[in-house]
N, C-alpha and C positions, 0 to 999 in steps of 0.2 A: 430948543428943541421944544415940540408941543408938549411931551410928556413932563418937562421939567415943572411945568404949570400944577399938573394932576395931583392934587392933596389926597385923594382916598385911592387906596387900593381895593382889590377884592376881598383880601384878608382882612381890613380894616372896616369895611362894611359887613362883613360876615359875622365879626366879633364885635361889633359895637353891640352895646347893651344899654337898654334904657332902664331909668326909674320909672316905677310906677308908683302911681297916687289912687287915690280913692276914686277922683274923677278923671284920670289919665287917659291915656291911648291904650286901644285894645290891642294888646301885645299880639294876638293872632293876625290883626291885619298890618301892622307894622311889621312882623317876620315876612309875611307874604309879599308885601310891597319891596321891601328889602330884597327877597329872593329874586325878584324882576330885575331890581338895580344891578346885583349880582351878575346876571347873566348877560344884561347889557355890557357891563362893563367888561365882562370876558369876552362878548364877541368884537367890542371894539377894539381891545387888545390882540385878539387874534387876527384881526382885520389889516390894525397896524404893523403886525408883526409879518402877514404875508404881502404888505406894501413893500415894506423895508425888504424883506429876499427877493421881490421883483425888480425894486427899483436898481438894488446893488447888481442882479443877474442883466439888466438892461445897460449899466454903467459899464460893466465887464464886456458885454458885447461890443458897446459903442467905441470902448477903447482897443478892442481888436480890430473892429474894422479901420479905425484910423490907422493901425499900424501896419497893413497891410496895401503897400502901393497899388494902385489902379493898373491894371492890365487889360490889354486889349482882348476884344472877345476871342474865344478859341478858334482858332481857324482864319483869322484874318491875318493877311501878310500885308508888307509894304507894296506891293502890285495890286491887291485887292485896293486897298486905300488910293493908291494914285488914278486907278479906273473910275471909282468911284467920284472922285474929285473932277477927272476929264467929264465924265458924263454928266455931272453936274455945272461945271462950265460950259459945255454946251448947249445945255437947257436954259442957262441964265442968259449968256451971251449969244447965243444962236450961231449963225452964219458969219458973224462980224469976227470972229477969231480967225477966220481963214482968209479976210481982207487984207 
């Protein structure tokens, strides 16, 4: 699974603490950037969750459709089918059938 390769969680990013030094990074800039990264991670996770649910639902629907045998269109009888077949034969073969 793709998510198995992800090393950081939103919580990991949120709780990450950087050491500061005299010439280190500006903590406010780092925090602002990490806030953006956290929001992106949340969006990605929400989209992954939504797609997984949709995928599960679609698989369920597909399984249900496969389980239901195909039935002729409502109102179609054997007589209707034979009549259509006869008309098709007349159209394709024309008067050759009566010879």
